N, C-alpha and C positions, 0 to 999 in steps of 0.2 A: 306851347305846352311842352313840358318835359315829363316823360314817364321813365321811372327807373324800377328795375327788378333786382332784389337782393335776396341772398339766402336768409331764410327766416328760421325761427325756432323749430326744432324737431323735424328738420328736413323740408320744411315748407318754403314758400316764397313770399316775400313782402313786396308789395307794389306801392309806389308813391308817385303822385303826380303833382306838378307845380304849374300854375298858370301865371304868366307875367302879363301885365296890362300896360298899355301906353299911357294911361292916365287913371286917376282915381275915379273919374266919372265913368270910364269904361267898366271898372270893377263894380261900381255902384249899380250900373245897368244890369250886370249879371246877377247881382244879389236881388234886385227888384223882380227879376223874372225867375227867382228860385233856381238859378243855375247851379249853385253849389249842391242843393238837394238833388237836382237832376243828375249831376255827375255821380253823386253817391249811389243813386238808384241804378245807374248804368254799371257802376263797378260791382254792385251787389248781384246784378243779373250775370255779369261776367263770372263771378265766383260760382254762382249756381251752375252755369254752363260748364265751367271747367271741372267742377265736382262731378257732374253727370258724365262727362267724357272720361273722367278718371275712375269711373265705377263707384262713385260715392265717397271716395277718399277725401279727407279734409286736410 
């Protein structure tokens, strides 16, 4: 997995992540277990945590 942070709009930060798989069947397994949705939920929790730590700033 590769995670990158870049300067975003209005002084914010953009986060992007990329997952590379050894095979298409490995990716399919992730999709079958809703791994993409789980990753999105984890990132959303991270955003909430960071907003709380920053005093509610978005």
